[in-house]
C-alpha positions in Angstrom: 0.0 0.0 -0.1 2.9 2.3 -0.9 1.6 6.0 -0.7 -1.6 5.0 1.1 -3.2 6.5 4.0 -3.1 3.6 6.4 -3.6 4.2 10.1 -2.3 2.4 13.0 -4.1 2.9 16.3 -2.0 1.8 19.4 -2.3 2.2 23.0 -2.4 1.0 26.7 -5.2 0.8 29.0 -4.6 0.0 32.8 -7.1 -2.1 34.9 -7.0 -3.7 38.2 -5.1 -6.9 37.7 -8.2 -9.0 39.1 -10.3 -7.4 36.4 -8.1 -7.8 33.4 -9.5 -11.1 31.9 -13.1 -9.9 32.5 -12.2 -6.6 30.8 -10.8 -8.2 27.6 -13.7 -10.9 27.5 -16.3 -8.0 27.7 -14.7 -6.7 24.4 -14.6 -10.0 22.5 -17.8 -9.1 20.5 -16.4 -5.6 19.9 -13.2 -7.1 18.4 -15.3 -9.6 16.2 -17.3 -6.8 14.9 -14.4 -4.4 14.3 -12.6 -7.0 12.3 -15.5 -7.4 10.1 -15.9 -3.7 9.4 -14.7 -2.4 6.0 -11.1 -1.2 6.1 -10.2 -3.0 9.3 -6.9 -4.7 8.6 -6.1 -5.8 12.3 -7.9 -5.2 15.6 -6.9 -6.7 19.0 -7.4 -5.9 22.7 -5.0 -8.1 24.8 -3.2 -8.6 28.0 0.3 -7.5 28.4 2.4 -10.6 29.1 4.6 -8.9 31.7 2.5 -6.1 33.4 -0.6 -7.6 35.1 -2.4 -4.4 34.9 -1.9 -3.4 31.4 -3.9 -4.1 28.3 -2.6 -3.4 24.8 -4.8 -2.0 22.0 -3.7 -2.4 18.3 -5.6 -1.5 15.4 -4.8 -1.0 11.7 -7.2 0.7 9.2 -7.0 1.2 5.6 -8.1 4.8 5.6 -9.2 7.7 7.8 -12.8 7.2 6.5 -12.7 3.5 7.7 -11.5 4.5 11.3 -14.1 7.3 11.5 -16.8 5.0 10.6 -15.6 2.6 13.4 -15.5 5.4 15.9 -18.9 6.5 14.9 -20.2 3.0 15.3 -18.5 2.7 18.8 -20.2 5.8 19.8 -23.6 4.7 18.7 -23.2 1.4 20.5 -22.3 3.1 23.8 -25.4 5.2 23.5 -27.7 2.1 23.6 -28.6 0.4 26.8 -26.3 -2.4 27.8 -27.3 -5.5 29.5 -24.5 -5.0 32.2 -22.1 -2.3 32.7 -18.7 -2.7 31.2 -15.5 -2.6 33.2 -13.9 0.8 32.6 -10.1 1.2 32.4 -8.3 3.2 35.1 -6.3 4.9 32.6 -6.1 5.0 28.8 -3.4 6.3 26.4 -4.1 5.8 22.6 -2.5 7.3 19.6 -3.2 7.2 15.8 -0.2 6.9 13.5 -0.6 7.7 9.9 1.5 5.4 7.7 2.7 7.0 4.4 4.4 3.9 3.2 4.4 0.3 4.3 5.9 -3.0 3.5 8.4 -5.5 4.6 11.6 -4.1 5.9 14.7 -6.0 7.1 15.1 -5.6 10.9 
């Protein structure tokens, strides 16, 4: 996708270690839905293998329009009544990185 406008979304969320597994499980359907959305190239919410209170977020979107549609869908879903309250992160740090050029690179 040389010269494309792909976006990587990456971040960390912290939760109480005892709530980490439940936090991720509550988002399993979100991950499944996001992965089926147009332009979603990758979407994962996962436990950090070293820090027991840290969750990693990684998303890759083909375009800004695809990411915008995803965010709009998230906001609409949050506005609907939920069967049970979702666990909230204690802290959140998420960044969006535009990728001007991508492809295999030697490490």
